[in-house]
N, C-alpha and C positions, 0 to 999 in steps of 0.2 A: 504493499499499500504505500502510496506517495503523499507525503504531507508538505504542503506549500504554505510557508509561514508569511504572515502579513508584512514582516520586515526582518532584516538580519539580526539574529539574536543567538546567544547560547542556548543549547538545547539539553535537556535531561529526558531520556526516555526511561519510563518505568515498565518494566516487563512482568511485574508481579501477577498480571491478569492473564498473561499468555499461557498457552497449553504446550507449546513446542518451542525449540530453539530458533533464533533468529539471525540474520546477518543484517546490519543497519548501515546504510551508506549515507553520509553527510555530504550535501552538496551546497556549493557557494559559487555564484556567478557562472553557473552551467558547467562547473568543474568539481570532480569528486575531491572533497577535502580530506576525508578519513573514512575508514571502514572499520566497523566493529563486528568481528567474526565469531560466529557460533555462540551467541549469548543465550544462556539458559534462562528459563522463567525465574523471576525473584530477584533480579538485580536492576540497579540504576545504571544507565549508561549516559555518560556526560561528553558533550563536545564543547570545549572552552572557546574555540574559535567561532565567532558568529557565522551562522549559515543561514540560507534562506529556503532550504529544502531538505527532507531527509526521507529515504525510502526503506522501508521494511520488507524483507523477503525471507523465505525459508532458508534455514542454515545451509550453507553450501552453494547457494544459487548466485552469490557475488565472488565466487572463488577466481574468475577470471577478470574481475574488476580491479583496477589499480588507482591509487591515488594520482591525480593529475589527468585522468581521463576526462575526456569531454562528454557532457549529458546534453541530450536534446529531448525536450519535453513538447509533446504535441496534444493539445486538448481537443478531443472530440465531442460532438454534441449531437444528441438525438432530435429529430425533427419534432418541434412542438414543445421542446423542454427548455425552460428559461435558466440557462446556466449561470448568467450573470447574478440572478436573484439567489440562486443556491450558494454561489461563492460568497456574496456579500453576507448571507446568513451563517454560512459555515465558519468563515474566519473568525468572527467574534465567539463563536462557541469554542472553537480551537483554543483561542487565547484564554477564555474563562476556564476551559478544561485544565489548562497548564497551570494557572494560578491556584485553582481549587485543589489539584492534586498535590502541589507543593505545599500549601498551607494546611491542607488536610493531613499529608503525611507528618508535618511538624505537630500538629494537634494530637495524633495517635501517638507519636513518640513521647509527648509531654504526659499522656495519659497511661504510659507504661506498657503499651501494646507490644508484644513480642513478634507480631506478624510483619513487621516493616521490611521492605524489600533490602536485599543486601547490597551494599556499596561495592562496586567492582573497581577496586583500588582508588586512586585519585582521579583516574579516567577510565576508559574501558579496556585497559591492559590486563593481562593475565597476572596472576600474583608473581609469577617468576620475573616477567618483564619489569613489573612494578618494583620489584626488590632491586633490580639494576639501576632504575631511574632514581630510586631514593637514595641509593649508595652514592651516585655522581652528584646529586643535588647536595648531599651532606658534605662531600669533599669540595665542591664548590663554595659553600657557606664557610669553610674552613680557609678559603684563599687558595685552595689548589686548582690548577687550570683543567679545563675539559679537554681531555685527548680524545677527539671524536673517533679516531680510527679504532682505538681500544674499547670505546664504549660501544661502537657498532658491533665488534666482534662478541662482546658480552651479551648484548641484546640478541643477536642471532642465536647464540648458544642457548640463551634462555627461551627462545621460541621454538627450540628443537628444529632449527633450520626450515621452519615451515612458514614464517611469517611473511616473507617476501619484502622487497625493497621499500614499498610504501608503508608497511607497518614499522620497519625500522627507522624510516625517516620520521614518522610521527613519534616514536619514542625518543629519538634525539630531539625533536622539537619540544617535547614535554620536559626534557632535561633543562633546555635553555630558557624556556618561558615559565615565569612565575604562575602557578595556578590561580585563577580567579573565578568568580561566579557572580552572574548577574541577577540582582533581586527582581523577579517578575511583577513585584508590587510597585516599587518606587523606581526602578531601573538603575539603581546604584551598583556599580562594579565593586565587589568585595574582594579584597585580596585574602587568600587562604595562606595561613602560616605554612611555610614551605617544607619544614623539616621535623615537624612534631607529630606527623601522621594524622592531622586533623583533615578530614575529607572535605570536599566542596559542599556535600549535602548538610554536614553538621555545621559547617560555616553559615550556610544560608539558614539553617533552622535558628541558629543563636541570634543572627541578624534580625530574622522575623519576629522572633520572640521578643527582642529589645525594641525594635523601632516600629513593629506593626502588631503589637499585642491584641488591639481591638480586631484586627482581621482575623486572627486565629480564633477569638472568642465567638465572632460572628459565624464563621465556617463550622466551628464545631457545634454551635447552636442549631444550625440548619441541618 
């Protein structure tokens, strides 16, 4: 399923309601930005770089897709169907759903629920690759330089030599770029502490709890 966003934004995909693994392709300016492969149900998958579309397909169907590939989207319309009206109605619902899902998840966390989806690292990387990313971030924080060739070798080994060039490039970018998350309520970009294992979802939860407590109260009441 293709999701067209009303504007470029950071995206968090919640797979807790899915029944089967997914490949998720994030798209920006008609170009593949990143790919999250074989994501099992029950995870949050985050793309920190703002994108304008993302595509969900069955796990394995994106195996031949690479970061940097060009994407062509064609909108077809059946006779007599008012597509413009449907789009104008669907986009606000999509935005509302994103906000409610984020705030609702925060409210469940505050209530002590144990059914919250699992965070897949600080991004959508496997635990093995995330461990390599965390190690290099920690070294950089101590003033040591990033030796990109060595980091690439470690990432490829952590991937089991199956991730591909696009996956490796994305992991290198994650080492270089400090993690951030954008609040869907106020639009503020929140910097996530890089080296203390605080995930984006936790940073977002704390921000919403502190700055938008009335939103969580309203959401929980509804």
